[in-house]
N, C-alpha and C positions, 0 to 999 in steps of 0.2 A: 259593792256596798252602796254606791250612790243611787242605783236604781231601786234598791230595797228601801232606803231612807226616803226617797221621793214618793214611792208608792204609799208608804205609811203616812207621810205628810198629807198626801192627796185624800186619804180617807180619815184623816184626823186620828191616827193611831200612833202609839209610841213604838219606835224601832228599838227592840231590846238588845242589850249587850253590845251594840254598835259593831256587830260582826256578821258576816255571811260566810258559810263554809261550803267548799266544793263537795257536791253530792255525787255527780256523775259527769263523765266526759265521753263523748262519742264522735265518730267521724260521720259527717253528712255531706251531701252535695248542695251547693248553693244554687241560686236560680240560673246561673250561667253554666251549671254542670261541673264546676270545679269542686274538688274536695276541700273540706274545712272542718273545723271543730265546733261542736255544740257543747257548751258547758252549762250545767245546772247547779245553782247555788241555793242553799237553804238558809233561812233566817227565822227568827222569832219576833213576834210583835204582840201588842196588847191594845185593846180598845178601851178597857176599863181599869188598867193597872193592877188587875187581880188575876186574870186568866191569860196564860200563854197560848198563842195561836201560831201556826206554821205558815210560812210563805216560801215560794220558790221564784227564782229569776232564771230565765233561760236566755243565753247569749249565743248567737250564731256568728262566728267570726269575732268581729268587734262591735256588733250591734245587738242591743237588747231586743229579743224577739217577743218575750212575754213575761209578765209578772202575775203570779197566781197567789191569791191570799185566801186561805181556808178560814171560813167563819162559820158560826153556828147556823146561819141561814143559808149556807152554801158557799161555793167558791166564787170569789170575785176575780175576774181576769181583766188586767189593764194592758 
């Protein structure tokens, strides 16, 4: 949730519902070749308080690997 809220704050958007839900979990290999989990969480945000947009946060192990914000002009990747 913190990564979602921080990404929204960075682009001056509102993090809606104050929740992020688990969308997908899979097993991956980290850079050392060890097995770990990659979790993908979905959340909603709004730039104009009228339209809901979707965002995703990917976490590899304990580290946030990417935040993707879908916008009308294309995806923003942080």
